[in-house]
Each structure stands twice: as C-alpha cells, then as structure tokens.
N, C-alpha and C positions, 0 to 999 in steps of 0.2 A: 749891551743895552745902549740905545741911542740917547742923545740929549733930550729929544722930544719925550721918550718914555720916562726918563728921569724927571723931567719937568712936570709931566702929568701926575706922576706918583707923588711928587712934592706938593703939588696943588691939592691933590686928594687928601694927603696927610694933614696939611695945614687947615683945610676945610673941616676935616673931622675934629681936629683939636679946637678950632674956633667954635664949632657947634657944641662940643662937649663943655667947654668953658662957659659958654652962654647958658647952658642948661643947668649948671651946678646950683645956682641960687634957687631954681625951681624945686630942687630936692627938699628944701626946707618947708615948702608948701604941702608936700605929700603927707598923708596921714602917718603919724608916728607908729612904729611897731612896739614902742615901749609899753610894758604892761603895768598898769596902775594897780595900787594895792587893792582897790575894791573889786578888781577882776580876778584876783587870786583866791584859791580855795582856803578855807579856814583850816588851821592846823588841828588835827585830831589829838586830843590828850593821850589817847591810847597808842598813837604811832610810836614806833621804836625811837625815833629821834627826839620826840617829846619826852618820853619816859626816861631816856638816857640822862636828861638834864633836869628832871623833875618839873617839867612845864605843867602849869595848871591855868585854866582860863580865868580863875578868880584867885588873886593872891591870898585872900583870907583862908583858902583851902590848902595853902602850901604846907607840906609836911616834910620839911627839910631843915636841918640844924643851921644851915647857912642863911635861911630867911630871916630878915629883920623887918619889924613893923615899918610901914611906909614905903617899902620897896614894891614896885610894880612895873610892868613893861612900859607904861606911859612915861615914866621918869628915868628909864634906862637909856644910856647913850647909844645902844644898838637898835633902838626902835625909831621908826619914822613913818611919815605918811598916814597919820591917823585919819580915819574916815568912819564916822558912826561907831566909834569905840574899837575899831580894828585897824591894824597897820602892818607894816613890814618889819621884819627883824632879820638882821644879817646872819643870825644863827640858823634861821630856817628859810633859806631862799626858796622862792616860789610858793610860799604859804603866808597867810595872814595870822597874826596873833592878837589876842585881846589886849587892849591898853590896860585893863585891870588885871591881866595875867602876871605870871612870875615864873622864872626858871633860875637855876643855880648859876647861870652865867651873867646874871644881872650885874650891870656895871654903872657906877656913878660917873666915872671919869674914863676917858680913853687913855690907855697906858701907852707911853712912847718911850723908846730907848734913847737916852740922850748921850 
C-alpha cells in the first residue's frame, strides 16, 4: 500500500471518528425507548407469578399469614413510579401493580449484606 492510500484511509477514519463524536450528544435528543409504568399492562391477580407470592390488587383482601395491617405496595421498597394508583415492582418486571396491593415479598427495608 502506498503512502497516498494510507493517508487517504487515515483521513477517512479520522473523519468518521469526528462525525461520530459530534453526533453523540444528539442521541440524548432522540425519543427514549424506556417504557414508563403507565405503558405497562396491569398484573393479573390470577397470573402464575402473582399467585406464587399471594399478590392482590387490594391489601385488605390479602389472605396470607405474613400480611400485617398497614402493608401495601405503595409503601414497599420494591415499588416505584406510581401513576394513578399503579406503578412498577421489581418482583414483576414488565407489569404494573396497584399501590394499594400486597404480596408476600413486601419489604420495608432493602436488605444488604455488610
């Protein structure tokens, strides 16, 4: 390969890198693909994953010996993004749960190994 070919290839490469670096900030302006809680389907109480942990949309209907008065998804550490009474739960990815709901994985504190 001659010096001229190498020089042309280097210029092309550097040009591509410059354009790519210049375009990176524009990526933040593009619409996000992040799915917000209000776009997710509601968890069906009869779904296998819901039944496995005793999930109910209304904590007053909880029929589990682990349930304690005052516990509900809205005050669980695993619940977030409440919108009109529904939000995300890390136990049920891709689904919304009721802020008034409850399941046996309810947690007041995040447990960490020290």
